[in-house]
Backbone as XML, in Angstrom:
<?xml version="1.0"?>
<chain id="A" units="angstrom">
  <residue number="1" name="MET">
    <atom name="N" x="27.207" y="-23.769" z="-32.159"/>
    <atom name="CA" x="26.622" y="-23.986" z="-30.980"/>
    <atom name="C" x="25.350" y="-22.726" z="-30.513"/>
  </residue>
  <residue number="2" name="ASN">
    <atom name="N" x="24.087" y="-23.384" z="-30.895"/>
    <atom name="CA" x="23.060" y="-21.984" z="-30.949"/>
    <atom name="C" x="22.047" y="-21.746" z="-29.373"/>
  </residue>
  <residue number="3" name="LEU">
    <atom name="N" x="23.155" y="-21.125" z="-29.375"/>
    <atom name="CA" x="22.172" y="-20.414" z="-27.104"/>
    <atom name="C" x="20.536" y="-20.895" z="-27.400"/>
  </residue>
  <residue number="4" name="ASN">
    <atom name="N" x="20.054" y="-19.593" z="-28.446"/>
    <atom name="CA" x="18.898" y="-19.972" z="-28.268"/>
    <atom name="C" x="17.936" y="-20.451" z="-28.497"/>
  </residue>
  <residue number="5" name="SER">
    <atom name="N" x="18.522" y="-21.605" z="-29.401"/>
    <atom name="CA" x="17.963" y="-22.564" z="-28.830"/>
    <atom name="C" x="17.634" y="-23.990" z="-27.735"/>
  </residue>
  <residue number="6" name="TYR">
    <atom name="N" x="18.310" y="-23.540" z="-27.055"/>
    <atom name="CA" x="18.337" y="-23.730" z="-25.481"/>
    <atom name="C" x="17.327" y="-23.995" z="-24.572"/>
  </residue>
  <residue number="7" name="VAL">
    <atom name="N" x="17.211" y="-21.832" z="-24.892"/>
    <atom name="CA" x="16.374" y="-21.048" z="-24.300"/>
    <atom name="C" x="15.238" y="-21.252" z="-24.586"/>
  </residue>
  <residue number="8" name="ALA">
    <atom name="N" x="14.807" y="-21.715" z="-25.444"/>
    <atom name="CA" x="13.649" y="-21.783" z="-26.504"/>
    <atom name="C" x="12.414" y="-22.605" z="-25.470"/>
  </residue>
  <residue number="9" name="PRO">
    <atom name="N" x="12.363" y="-23.665" z="-25.136"/>
    <atom name="CA" x="11.034" y="-23.442" z="-23.448"/>
    <atom name="C" x="10.697" y="-22.727" z="-23.023"/>
  </residue>
  <residue number="10" name="VAL">
    <atom name="N" x="11.728" y="-22.066" z="-22.119"/>
    <atom name="CA" x="11.822" y="-20.729" z="-21.527"/>
    <atom name="C" x="11.207" y="-19.944" z="-22.092"/>
  </residue>
  <residue number="11" name="THR">
    <atom name="N" x="11.489" y="-19.480" z="-23.303"/>
    <atom name="CA" x="10.972" y="-17.912" z="-24.453"/>
    <atom name="C" x="9.474" y="-18.404" z="-24.655"/>
  </residue>
  <residue number="12" name="ARG">
    <atom name="N" x="9.183" y="-19.628" z="-24.984"/>
    <atom name="CA" x="7.934" y="-19.695" z="-25.490"/>
    <atom name="C" x="6.830" y="-19.795" z="-24.192"/>
  </residue>
  <residue number="13" name="ASN">
    <atom name="N" x="7.222" y="-19.961" z="-23.200"/>
    <atom name="CA" x="6.299" y="-20.350" z="-21.820"/>
    <atom name="C" x="6.371" y="-18.115" z="-21.462"/>
  </residue>
  <residue number="14" name="LEU">
    <atom name="N" x="7.579" y="-17.673" z="-21.224"/>
    <atom name="CA" x="7.108" y="-16.309" z="-20.981"/>
    <atom name="C" x="6.660" y="-15.920" z="-21.827"/>
  </residue>
  <residue number="15" name="LYS">
    <atom name="N" x="6.343" y="-15.454" z="-23.415"/>
    <atom name="CA" x="5.924" y="-15.273" z="-24.661"/>
    <atom name="C" x="4.268" y="-15.658" z="-24.349"/>
  </residue>
  <residue number="16" name="SER">
    <atom name="N" x="4.034" y="-16.829" z="-23.798"/>
    <atom name="CA" x="2.580" y="-17.170" z="-23.662"/>
    <atom name="C" x="1.815" y="-16.331" z="-22.206"/>
  </residue>
  <residue number="17" name="ASN">
    <atom name="N" x="2.514" y="-15.988" z="-21.442"/>
    <atom name="CA" x="2.480" y="-16.098" z="-20.091"/>
    <atom name="C" x="2.703" y="-14.262" z="-19.677"/>
  </residue>
  <residue number="18" name="SER">
    <atom name="N" x="2.941" y="-13.907" z="-20.785"/>
    <atom name="CA" x="3.471" y="-11.952" z="-20.665"/>
    <atom name="C" x="2.977" y="-11.336" z="-19.807"/>
  </residue>
  <residue number="19" name="THR">
    <atom name="N" x="0.982" y="-11.487" z="-20.196"/>
    <atom name="CA" x="0.121" y="-10.329" z="-19.431"/>
    <atom name="C" x="0.517" y="-11.104" z="-17.563"/>
  </residue>
  <residue number="20" name="THR">
    <atom name="N" x="0.188" y="-12.246" z="-17.640"/>
    <atom name="CA" x="-0.097" y="-12.133" z="-16.003"/>
    <atom name="C" x="1.651" y="-12.220" z="-15.736"/>
  </residue>
  <residue number="21" name="ILE">
    <atom name="N" x="2.491" y="-12.500" z="-16.467"/>
    <atom name="CA" x="4.440" y="-11.899" z="-15.430"/>
    <atom name="C" x="4.261" y="-10.597" z="-15.368"/>
  </residue>
  <residue number="22" name="ASN">
    <atom name="N" x="3.569" y="-9.875" z="-16.460"/>
    <atom name="CA" x="3.718" y="-8.629" z="-16.108"/>
    <atom name="C" x="3.314" y="-7.666" z="-14.822"/>
  </residue>
  <residue number="23" name="PHE">
    <atom name="N" x="1.920" y="-8.657" z="-14.899"/>
    <atom name="CA" x="1.079" y="-8.075" z="-14.098"/>
    <atom name="C" x="1.898" y="-8.376" z="-12.716"/>
  </residue>
  <residue number="24" name="VAL">
    <atom name="N" x="2.309" y="-9.824" z="-12.322"/>
    <atom name="CA" x="2.964" y="-10.284" z="-10.893"/>
    <atom name="C" x="4.078" y="-8.802" z="-11.040"/>
  </residue>
  <residue number="25" name="LEU">
    <atom name="N" x="4.630" y="-8.665" z="-12.144"/>
    <atom name="CA" x="5.953" y="-7.829" z="-11.910"/>
    <atom name="C" x="5.723" y="-6.346" z="-11.809"/>
  </residue>
  <residue number="26" name="LEU">
    <atom name="N" x="4.723" y="-5.769" z="-11.885"/>
    <atom name="CA" x="4.241" y="-4.393" z="-11.822"/>
    <atom name="C" x="4.165" y="-4.487" z="-10.115"/>
  </residue>
  <residue number="27" name="CYS">
    <atom name="N" x="3.092" y="-5.736" z="-9.694"/>
    <atom name="CA" x="2.827" y="-5.398" z="-8.523"/>
    <atom name="C" x="3.784" y="-5.709" z="-7.635"/>
  </residue>
  <residue number="28" name="LEU">
    <atom name="N" x="5.036" y="-6.190" z="-7.815"/>
    <atom name="CA" x="5.958" y="-6.267" z="-6.655"/>
    <atom name="C" x="6.956" y="-5.389" z="-6.526"/>
  </residue>
  <residue number="29" name="VAL">
    <atom name="N" x="6.884" y="-4.345" z="-8.317"/>
    <atom name="CA" x="7.750" y="-3.655" z="-7.769"/>
    <atom name="C" x="6.761" y="-2.316" z="-7.113"/>
  </residue>
  <residue number="30" name="LEU">
    <atom name="N" x="5.618" y="-2.353" z="-7.114"/>
    <atom name="CA" x="4.731" y="-1.344" z="-6.745"/>
    <atom name="C" x="4.916" y="-1.570" z="-5.487"/>
  </residue>
  <residue number="31" name="PHE">
    <atom name="N" x="4.976" y="-3.041" z="-4.735"/>
    <atom name="CA" x="5.444" y="-3.227" z="-3.580"/>
    <atom name="C" x="6.281" y="-2.941" z="-2.359"/>
  </residue>
  <residue number="32" name="TYR">
    <atom name="N" x="7.689" y="-2.457" z="-3.037"/>
    <atom name="CA" x="9.120" y="-2.276" z="-2.423"/>
    <atom name="C" x="9.401" y="-1.061" z="-3.075"/>
  </residue>
  <residue number="33" name="LEU">
    <atom name="N" x="8.447" y="-0.881" z="-3.814"/>
    <atom name="CA" x="8.612" y="1.339" z="-3.493"/>
    <atom name="C" x="7.696" y="1.955" z="-2.902"/>
  </residue>
  <residue number="34" name="LEU">
    <atom name="N" x="6.213" y="1.476" z="-2.248"/>
    <atom name="CA" x="5.409" y="1.725" z="-1.316"/>
    <atom name="C" x="5.962" y="1.696" z="-0.054"/>
  </residue>
  <residue number="35" name="PRO">
    <atom name="N" x="5.546" y="2.777" z="0.772"/>
    <atom name="CA" x="6.080" y="2.496" z="2.267"/>
    <atom name="C" x="5.051" y="2.062" z="2.821"/>
  </residue>
  <residue number="36" name="VAL">
    <atom name="N" x="4.916" y="0.430" z="2.965"/>
    <atom name="CA" x="4.133" y="-0.950" z="3.384"/>
    <atom name="C" x="4.348" y="-1.100" z="4.602"/>
  </residue>
  <residue number="37" name="ASP">
    <atom name="N" x="5.711" y="-0.394" z="4.847"/>
    <atom name="CA" x="5.766" y="-1.140" z="6.234"/>
    <atom name="C" x="5.476" y="0.280" z="7.514"/>
  </residue>
  <residue number="38" name="ALA">
    <atom name="N" x="5.939" y="1.442" z="7.158"/>
    <atom name="CA" x="5.402" y="2.271" z="7.737"/>
    <atom name="C" x="4.232" y="3.037" z="7.868"/>
  </residue>
  <residue number="39" name="LEU">
    <atom name="N" x="3.138" y="2.576" z="6.902"/>
    <atom name="CA" x="1.895" y="2.391" z="7.154"/>
    <atom name="C" x="1.049" y="1.576" z="7.905"/>
  </residue>
  <residue number="40" name="LEU">
    <atom name="N" x="1.705" y="0.490" z="7.568"/>
    <atom name="CA" x="1.378" y="-0.885" z="8.288"/>
    <atom name="C" x="1.909" y="-1.025" z="9.639"/>
  </residue>
  <residue number="41" name="ARG">
    <atom name="N" x="3.092" y="-0.926" z="10.133"/>
    <atom name="CA" x="3.534" y="-0.803" z="11.176"/>
    <atom name="C" x="4.077" y="-2.505" z="10.846"/>
  </residue>
  <residue number="42" name="VAL">
    <atom name="N" x="4.392" y="-2.816" z="10.217"/>
    <atom name="CA" x="5.051" y="-4.489" z="10.236"/>
    <atom name="C" x="6.174" y="-4.180" z="9.230"/>
  </residue>
  <residue number="43" name="SER">
    <atom name="N" x="6.760" y="-5.697" z="9.258"/>
    <atom name="CA" x="7.650" y="-5.468" z="8.434"/>
    <atom name="C" x="8.026" y="-6.159" z="6.873"/>
  </residue>
  <residue number="44" name="ILE">
    <atom name="N" x="6.905" y="-6.607" z="6.962"/>
    <atom name="CA" x="6.392" y="-7.790" z="5.253"/>
    <atom name="C" x="7.748" y="-6.755" z="4.053"/>
  </residue>
  <residue number="45" name="GLN">
    <atom name="N" x="8.482" y="-5.744" z="4.347"/>
    <atom name="CA" x="8.752" y="-5.763" z="2.921"/>
    <atom name="C" x="10.075" y="-5.540" z="3.112"/>
  </residue>
  <residue number="46" name="ARG">
    <atom name="N" x="10.620" y="-5.380" z="4.711"/>
    <atom name="CA" x="11.639" y="-6.266" z="4.664"/>
    <atom name="C" x="12.045" y="-7.238" z="4.544"/>
  </residue>
  <residue number="47" name="ASP">
    <atom name="N" x="11.168" y="-8.430" z="5.414"/>
    <atom name="CA" x="11.056" y="-9.862" z="5.726"/>
    <atom name="C" x="11.845" y="-10.261" z="4.161"/>
  </residue>
  <residue number="48" name="THR">
    <atom name="N" x="10.360" y="-10.076" z="3.485"/>
    <atom name="CA" x="10.620" y="-10.689" z="2.312"/>
    <atom name="C" x="11.599" y="-10.281" z="1.490"/>
  </residue>
  <residue number="49" name="GLU">
    <atom name="N" x="11.735" y="-8.848" z="1.410"/>
    <atom name="CA" x="13.337" y="-9.136" z="0.709"/>
    <atom name="C" x="14.502" y="-9.300" z="1.169"/>
  </residue>
  <residue number="50" name="SER">
    <atom name="N" x="14.370" y="-9.623" z="2.600"/>
    <atom name="CA" x="15.793" y="-10.146" z="3.149"/>
    <atom name="C" x="16.182" y="-11.651" z="2.395"/>
  </residue>
  <residue number="51" name="THR">
    <atom name="N" x="14.803" y="-12.792" z="2.971"/>
    <atom name="CA" x="14.584" y="-13.471" z="2.422"/>
    <atom name="C" x="14.610" y="-13.928" z="0.187"/>
  </residue>
  <residue number="52" name="LEU">
    <atom name="N" x="14.754" y="-13.023" z="0.134"/>
    <atom name="CA" x="14.449" y="-12.993" z="-1.345"/>
    <atom name="C" x="16.295" y="-12.640" z="-1.857"/>
  </residue>
  <residue number="53" name="LYS">
    <atom name="N" x="16.810" y="-12.114" z="-0.893"/>
    <atom name="CA" x="18.395" y="-11.375" z="-1.250"/>
    <atom name="C" x="18.988" y="-12.820" z="-0.865"/>
  </residue>
  <residue number="54" name="ASN">
    <atom name="N" x="18.219" y="-13.288" z="0.327"/>
    <atom name="CA" x="19.206" y="-14.668" z="0.969"/>
    <atom name="C" x="19.145" y="-15.839" z="0.002"/>
  </residue>
  <residue number="55" name="LEU">
    <atom name="N" x="18.225" y="-16.173" z="-1.026"/>
    <atom name="CA" x="17.741" y="-17.293" z="-1.853"/>
    <atom name="C" x="18.966" y="-16.504" z="-3.114"/>
  </residue>
  <residue number="56" name="ILE">
    <atom name="N" x="18.712" y="-15.567" z="-3.813"/>
    <atom name="CA" x="19.532" y="-15.136" z="-4.381"/>
    <atom name="C" x="21.088" y="-15.251" z="-4.228"/>
  </residue>
  <residue number="57" name="ARG">
    <atom name="N" x="21.618" y="-15.134" z="-3.635"/>
    <atom name="CA" x="22.789" y="-15.588" z="-2.864"/>
    <atom name="C" x="23.295" y="-16.992" z="-3.669"/>
  </residue>
  <residue number="58" name="ASN">
    <atom name="N" x="22.940" y="-18.192" z="-3.818"/>
    <atom name="CA" x="22.842" y="-18.930" z="-4.087"/>
    <atom name="C" x="23.540" y="-18.886" z="-4.794"/>
  </residue>
  <residue number="59" name="PRO">
    <atom name="N" x="24.605" y="-19.673" z="-5.451"/>
    <atom name="CA" x="25.119" y="-19.994" z="-7.380"/>
    <atom name="C" x="24.207" y="-20.681" z="-7.598"/>
  </residue>
  <residue number="60" name="LEU">
    <atom name="N" x="23.262" y="-21.529" z="-7.725"/>
    <atom name="CA" x="22.604" y="-22.149" z="-8.365"/>
    <atom name="C" x="21.717" y="-21.503" z="-8.715"/>
  </residue>
  <residue number="61" name="VAL">
    <atom name="N" x="20.693" y="-20.256" z="-8.160"/>
    <atom name="CA" x="19.335" y="-19.656" z="-8.553"/>
    <atom name="C" x="20.282" y="-18.947" z="-9.382"/>
  </residue>
  <residue number="62" name="MET">
    <atom name="N" x="21.630" y="-18.284" z="-8.747"/>
    <atom name="CA" x="22.117" y="-16.717" z="-9.310"/>
    <atom name="C" x="21.797" y="-17.796" z="-11.050"/>
  </residue>
  <residue number="63" name="VAL">
    <atom name="N" x="22.108" y="-18.283" z="-11.750"/>
    <atom name="CA" x="22.200" y="-18.965" z="-12.696"/>
    <atom name="C" x="20.879" y="-19.265" z="-13.231"/>
  </residue>
  <residue number="64" name="LEU">
    <atom name="N" x="19.879" y="-19.807" z="-12.355"/>
    <atom name="CA" x="18.899" y="-19.537" z="-13.022"/>
    <atom name="C" x="17.961" y="-18.460" z="-13.521"/>
  </residue>
  <residue number="65" name="VAL">
    <atom name="N" x="18.682" y="-16.923" z="-13.032"/>
    <atom name="CA" x="18.107" y="-15.843" z="-13.249"/>
    <atom name="C" x="18.871" y="-15.440" z="-13.818"/>
  </residue>
  <residue number="66" name="THR">
    <atom name="N" x="19.279" y="-15.843" z="-13.901"/>
    <atom name="CA" x="20.644" y="-15.079" z="-15.235"/>
    <atom name="C" x="20.105" y="-15.460" z="-16.885"/>
  </residue>
  <residue number="67" name="VAL">
    <atom name="N" x="19.469" y="-17.297" z="-16.348"/>
    <atom name="CA" x="19.128" y="-17.864" z="-17.539"/>
    <atom name="C" x="17.533" y="-16.785" z="-17.648"/>
  </residue>
  <residue number="68" name="LEU">
    <atom name="N" x="17.094" y="-16.382" z="-16.395"/>
    <atom name="CA" x="15.490" y="-16.449" z="-16.782"/>
    <atom name="C" x="15.510" y="-14.811" z="-17.771"/>
  </residue>
  <residue number="69" name="VAL">
    <atom name="N" x="16.498" y="-13.975" z="-17.217"/>
    <atom name="CA" x="17.043" y="-12.489" z="-17.729"/>
    <atom name="C" x="17.327" y="-12.637" z="-19.334"/>
  </residue>
  <residue number="70" name="TYR">
    <atom name="N" x="18.213" y="-13.409" z="-19.948"/>
    <atom name="CA" x="18.871" y="-13.730" z="-21.410"/>
    <atom name="C" x="17.419" y="-14.217" z="-21.585"/>
  </residue>
  <residue number="71" name="SER">
    <atom name="N" x="16.882" y="-14.914" z="-21.317"/>
    <atom name="CA" x="15.430" y="-15.855" z="-22.506"/>
    <atom name="C" x="14.292" y="-14.635" z="-21.958"/>
  </residue>
  <residue number="72" name="THR">
    <atom name="N" x="14.286" y="-14.163" z="-20.724"/>
    <atom name="CA" x="13.717" y="-12.686" z="-21.015"/>
    <atom name="C" x="13.398" y="-11.500" z="-22.256"/>
  </residue>
  <residue number="73" name="TYR">
    <atom name="N" x="14.731" y="-11.749" z="-22.350"/>
    <atom name="CA" x="15.765" y="-10.109" z="-23.450"/>
    <atom name="C" x="15.503" y="-11.069" z="-24.633"/>
  </residue>
  <residue number="74" name="VAL">
    <atom name="N" x="14.705" y="-12.769" z="-25.093"/>
    <atom name="CA" x="15.350" y="-13.293" z="-26.518"/>
    <atom name="C" x="13.579" y="-12.792" z="-26.295"/>
  </residue>
  <residue number="75" name="SER">
    <atom name="N" x="12.577" y="-12.893" z="-25.863"/>
    <atom name="CA" x="11.650" y="-13.054" z="-25.812"/>
    <atom name="C" x="10.919" y="-11.244" z="-26.151"/>
  </residue>
  <residue number="76" name="GLY">
    <atom name="N" x="11.572" y="-10.916" z="-25.892"/>
    <atom name="CA" x="11.363" y="-9.119" z="-27.044"/>
    <atom name="C" x="9.994" y="-8.524" z="-25.978"/>
  </residue>
  <residue number="77" name="ASP">
    <atom name="N" x="10.034" y="-8.953" z="-25.240"/>
    <atom name="CA" x="8.854" y="-7.968" z="-24.182"/>
    <atom name="C" x="9.716" y="-7.120" z="-22.781"/>
  </residue>
  <residue number="78" name="MET">
    <atom name="N" x="10.394" y="-5.772" z="-23.825"/>
    <atom name="CA" x="10.644" y="-5.232" z="-22.758"/>
    <atom name="C" x="9.503" y="-4.629" z="-22.003"/>
  </residue>
  <residue number="79" name="TYR">
    <atom name="N" x="8.701" y="-4.360" z="-21.100"/>
    <atom name="CA" x="8.214" y="-4.218" z="-20.131"/>
    <atom name="C" x="8.962" y="-5.532" z="-18.847"/>
  </residue>
  <residue number="80" name="MET">
    <atom name="N" x="8.351" y="-6.600" z="-18.931"/>
    <atom name="CA" x="9.428" y="-7.477" z="-18.823"/>
    <atom name="C" x="10.564" y="-7.363" z="-18.408"/>
  </residue>
  <residue number="81" name="LEU">
    <atom name="N" x="11.276" y="-7.224" z="-19.311"/>
    <atom name="CA" x="12.918" y="-7.358" z="-18.654"/>
    <atom name="C" x="12.576" y="-5.481" z="-18.069"/>
  </residue>
  <residue number="82" name="VAL">
    <atom name="N" x="12.338" y="-5.168" z="-18.065"/>
    <atom name="CA" x="12.887" y="-3.812" z="-17.399"/>
    <atom name="C" x="12.343" y="-3.914" z="-16.039"/>
  </residue>
  <residue number="83" name="LEU">
    <atom name="N" x="11.056" y="-4.313" z="-15.576"/>
    <atom name="CA" x="10.705" y="-4.427" z="-14.661"/>
    <atom name="C" x="11.625" y="-5.562" z="-13.237"/>
  </residue>
  <residue number="84" name="GLY">
    <atom name="N" x="11.302" y="-6.732" z="-14.584"/>
    <atom name="CA" x="12.923" y="-7.973" z="-13.932"/>
    <atom name="C" x="13.795" y="-7.311" z="-13.496"/>
  </residue>
  <residue number="85" name="LEU">
    <atom name="N" x="14.720" y="-6.311" z="-14.310"/>
    <atom name="CA" x="16.017" y="-5.912" z="-14.237"/>
    <atom name="C" x="15.890" y="-4.551" z="-12.600"/>
  </residue>
  <residue number="86" name="PHE">
    <atom name="N" x="14.793" y="-4.157" z="-12.976"/>
    <atom name="CA" x="14.165" y="-3.467" z="-11.686"/>
    <atom name="C" x="14.434" y="-4.283" z="-10.314"/>
  </residue>
  <residue number="87" name="LEU">
    <atom name="N" x="13.627" y="-5.862" z="-10.384"/>
    <atom name="CA" x="13.426" y="-6.309" z="-8.954"/>
    <atom name="C" x="15.293" y="-6.836" z="-8.586"/>
  </residue>
  <residue number="88" name="LEU">
    <atom name="N" x="15.788" y="-7.381" z="-9.335"/>
    <atom name="CA" x="16.631" y="-8.068" z="-10.058"/>
    <atom name="C" x="18.400" y="-6.801" z="-8.824"/>
  </residue>
  <residue number="89" name="HIS">
    <atom name="N" x="17.844" y="-5.625" z="-9.777"/>
    <atom name="CA" x="18.717" y="-4.573" z="-9.065"/>
    <atom name="C" x="18.558" y="-4.067" z="-7.861"/>
  </residue>
  <residue number="90" name="ARG">
    <atom name="N" x="17.032" y="-4.019" z="-7.690"/>
    <atom name="CA" x="16.831" y="-4.045" z="-6.310"/>
    <atom name="C" x="17.072" y="-4.997" z="-4.817"/>
  </residue>
  <residue number="91" name="LEU">
    <atom name="N" x="17.016" y="-6.159" z="-5.956"/>
    <atom name="CA" x="17.504" y="-7.462" z="-4.311"/>
    <atom name="C" x="19.404" y="-7.511" z="-4.509"/>
  </residue>
  <residue number="92" name="THR">
    <atom name="N" x="19.719" y="-7.292" z="-5.207"/>
    <atom name="CA" x="20.938" y="-7.835" z="-5.227"/>
    <atom name="C" x="21.752" y="-6.348" z="-4.779"/>
  </residue>
  <residue number="93" name="LEU">
    <atom name="N" x="21.638" y="-4.918" z="-4.633"/>
    <atom name="CA" x="22.720" y="-4.109" z="-4.790"/>
    <atom name="C" x="21.777" y="-3.234" z="-3.508"/>
  </residue>
  <residue number="94" name="HIS">
    <atom name="N" x="20.186" y="-3.212" z="-3.200"/>
    <atom name="CA" x="20.023" y="-2.318" z="-2.417"/>
    <atom name="C" x="19.695" y="-3.237" z="-0.897"/>
  </residue>
</chain>
């Protein structure tokens, strides 16, 4: 049983759209690092973060995130992997 053959379609899509995905991940990382809530006096960061945290607690979403992280690793794009793991860490542990 070769696991890479099962995630090959996801890996191909990640490779073909890597520029766009990396840009979106970088924007999300910067959004969560900058003090947007304090500057704008609205709770955009807190609301989106709590919504994503509740979504990630779902077991089915956890399985999908696991497959996505593994596919990102197999694709060889380390920027995407690091940015994705940073966001995952932020949403699950903070």
